[in-house]
N, C-alpha and C positions, 0 to 999 in steps of 0.2 A: 641489690638489683631486684626489681619487681618481677615476680614469676607468674607466668600464665600457663594455661592448659589449652592445647590445640589438638583436635582430632584424637583426644584421649591420651596424648603424650605430653608429659611435662617438659617444657623447654625453658631456657634461662634468659631469653631476651624478649623485650616488648616488640610487637609488630610495628613495621614502618607505617606512618600515616598514609592513608589512601590518596590516590591522585587520579582524576579523570582526564580524558582527552576530549577535546571539542573540535569537531569538523564544522566549518561554517562557510556560507557564501558571503562574500564581502558586501553585496548589495541586498542581503536578506533583511527583512523587517525586524525591528526590535533588538538588534544585536547588542547595542550599547546597554540597553536595559538588562538584557540577559547577562552580560558581563558583570554588571554591578550586583545583581541579585545572586549570581553564582559565587562571587567572592564573599558576600555576606554569609551565605549558607555554608561555604567551606570553612570559614572562620568559626562559625557556630558549632560545626561538627568536628573541628580539629583536623581537617583535611589539608593536604598541600594544595596550592593553587593549580588549577588544571592547565595542561598544555593546550594551546589553541593553534589550529591548523587551517589556514585559509585555502579554499579550493581555487583552482585555476580552470577556466573554461576550455583552455587548450587541450587538457587531457580529461575533461569532465570530472575533475577532482580526484582522480585515481591516486596520484602521488600523495596528496594530502591525507587521504584515507589510509594508505599503506604506512605512511609515516606515523600517523596516530596509533595504528595498531601496534607498530614496532615499539612504542613506549610501554606496552603491556599495561594498559590502564585497567582499573577495576570496573570501569564503565566507559563506553564510548558514546559521547553525546553528539547528536546532529542538530545544529541550529540551521534549519533550512526547510525546504518543501519536500514533496513526495519524490521528486527526481533525485535529489541529493540523498535522501533516505534510501531509496532503492539501490543506488550505486554503492552506498556504504554497506548495505545488507548483502549485496553480491559478494563482497570480499569477507564480510564478518561472519556469514552463515557457516555453520559447522565448526566454529570456534566456541569457546566458553565465555567469551567477553560479551556482556549484555549491551544491547543498544538502547539508548534513551533518546527522547525527542523533545526539542524545544521548538514548537511550531513557528515557522517563519516563511511560509510559502504562500501559494495562491489558493489551492484547494484544501491542503492539509488533511487529506482523506485518511492517511495512515493514523495521524494523531486523533482524528475524530473517532475512528473505529476502535482505537485503544482507550478512549475516554480521557485523553490528555487535554487539560484546559487550554483553550486557544487564546483567551483574554487574560486570565489570571496567571500572569507570568511567574509570580512567586510560587504558586502551587506547582506549576510545570517544573520549575527548578528543583523544588523539594522532591517531587516524584523522581526526577532524574537521579538524584543523589541518594534518596532514602526510600524509594518505592520497592515493591516486591519485584523479584525477577521471575518471569514465567517463560516457558518455551512455546513458540508459535510455529505454525507451518510456513514454508516458503514454496512458492510456485516456480517450477523450472520450465523455461520456454525454449524450445528448439524451433527456429524460424528458417524457412527456405524460400528463396525466390529463384526458381529454376534450380540450378546446381549450386548456387551460393547459399551457405549455411551460417547462421549465427546462433549462439547460445546466450541466454540471459536469464536473470532471476527477477521476480517481482513479488510484491507483498499484498497489493490491494486488488487491482483488476487489470485485465488485458482485453483487447477487443479489436474487431474489424467492423467497419461500418461507421455510424455517426460519431461514436466516441473517438475512433481513430482519425476521422476527418477533422474533428474538433482539435485534437492534439496537433495535427499537421498544419492547421490553418489559423489557430489562435495567435494573435499578435502579442509579442513579448511586452511591448510598451503598454498595450491595453490591459494585459494581465496584471502588471504592476499597479496600474491605476484603479482598475475596477474589480480585481480579484476574479472569482469564478464566473462572474457575469460576462467576462470576456469570451467565454465559451458559447454564449447563446447564439451569436450570429453564425458561426460555422455549423452548429447543430441544426439551426433552422434551414440553412442552405442544403445540408445533407438530407434532411427529412423531406424537404420540398422536392428535391431531384428524385429521391426514392429509387436510386439505382439498385437493382436486385440481380442476383445470379445464383446459379445452383451451387450449393455447398454440399460436399460429401463429408460426412462426419461419423466418427466412431467413438463410443465411450467405453473405457476399460476393456478394449479389445473385442467387444461384442460386435454384432452385425452392423455393417456399414450402411448408413442411410443417406438419402439425398433429399434436400429441401431447398426450395427457392427462397432466398432470404436477403434482407438488406443488412442486418447487423447480427453479430454474434459476440457475446460478452462472457468472459470467464472471470469469476470472482473468488478470491481467497477470504473475503470478508463481505459485510452486507451493505454498508453505507456508500453511496455514490455522491456525485457532485450535488451541492445544495443540501447535503444531509438526507437525501432521499434513500430509503431502504430498498434498494433494488433486489437484494437477496435477504429477506428477513430472517431466514433460518441459518444463514452462514455464520460460521465461527472460525476464528483464527486457529483454533487448536482441535478441530474435529477430524483432521486427517482427510478432508474432502474438499473438492472444488465445486462451485456452483456454476451452472451454465444457463444462459438464456439465448434463444434464437428468435429474432423478430422478423416477421414477414408480412407487414401490412401492405395491402394493394392500393389503398386510397388514404387520403388525409384522415378520413373517419376511422380507419384502422389504427393510425397513430394515436388518435384521440382515445380510442378504447384501451390501447396499451398504457398511455400515461394515466388514465383514470384507474386502471387496474393497479399500476405501480403505486399511485398515491394512496389508494385504499390499503394496500399492503404496508406502506410506510406508516400509516396511522396505527394499523393493527400491531406493528412491531413494538409499539410502546406498551402493549397490553400483555399481562401474564398469560401463559399458555399459548404463545404465539404459534407453536407447531400445530396444535389442534385447530386453531382458527384458520391458518393458511391452508391446511389440508382440506378444510371444509369449503373453501372458496371455489366457485366454478372456474374451470380452466377457460382460457380464451385461445382461439385458434391462431391469433396473430403474434402470440408470445409463448413459446414452449420452454418449460423449465426442466432441468435435470440436475442430478448430482453424480459425482464419480471421482475417481482418483487420477484419471488420465483422459484427455480429449485429443483426438486427431481430426484435423480438418484439411480438406483439399479444395482448392478454389480454381476455377478454369482460367480466370484472368487475374493479374496482380491486383491486390487490394492493400490500402493503407492499414498499418497495424500500430497499436500503442500498448505500452506497458507502463502502468502507474503514471499515465499522463505524458510519458516520453514518446515521441514519434520515432518509430523504428523502421521507417521506410515502407516498402511493399513486400508482400508475401504471396506465394502461390500454395503453400502448405505450412501447417504448424502443428506442433505437439506440445501440449501443456500437461505437466504432471506435478502432483503434490509431493513435497519433501517434508514429511511430518516432523514437527518439533525441531527444525533445523536451526532456529534462531532464538536466542535469549533476548528478551526485551524487559524494560522497566515499566511497570504500571503502578497506579496509585495503590497504596496499602489499604486493605479492607478495614473498615471501622471496627474498633474493638467491641466485643460483646456479641 
């Protein structure tokens, strides 16, 4: 019998072949291609064929996710978009099972921020099975609408304002056909109406402030819809959340915000981004901050979204970072 050494102790049996579990949406893009590529990669690596679990919209995939975790896989792969990934991470966080992503959604923001290939499916599969495992932060959201309370987790961004209106009003059929471009119409409508109200907010328990604003966005990472770097300094593993509050009074104010964001997005591709961003002049219509916890009170109910999922309306919310709570698979760094 071949002998191996594990954790410094000599044992007399060979380890069992590894096996993944895959959670997938039945109507997600590229599923059949991912199945073929995964089987090929499993055979190459001497792994058992993965267990596949189809999500059901009736319970938002929760049963499929829990069944997948119950198989105790060495990696749990999500073939889907940001919503399916977020719901999987809600259950998977604080376990040791790493999450891997095969992008198959509309925006695929989580995959974009992790550097997972969106078009090269073979590389995405290779990363899922053979990539590095790293720990990233998870954002914990407590949402209130009057006395009604909900708790949820997210990985990318949450917000009230135009991004929440986008999540509430984007048509599912249009999203499947046009991808993230389906969000343009609800964004334009929200920006054009420019409904603002006073937000009372507090960062890390410090002094509570009041600002009249249209939109507030909380980010756990930097890239937003269309690969725009909304938060150039944000990192998944920095133990911080990034915040921006937007309060333009006119259409020209919105133009200045988008111009500012696009310049930062270009700069984000440049080494020394922290120094460059710090040297940029601030604009009054978009105020940025970082912290570990944000509390917001709103006088009238507002739409809210978490990772593109519409979560109804809120009158107050608390977002806090949970550092290193989720293990994820990323591409292995090149040798040398």
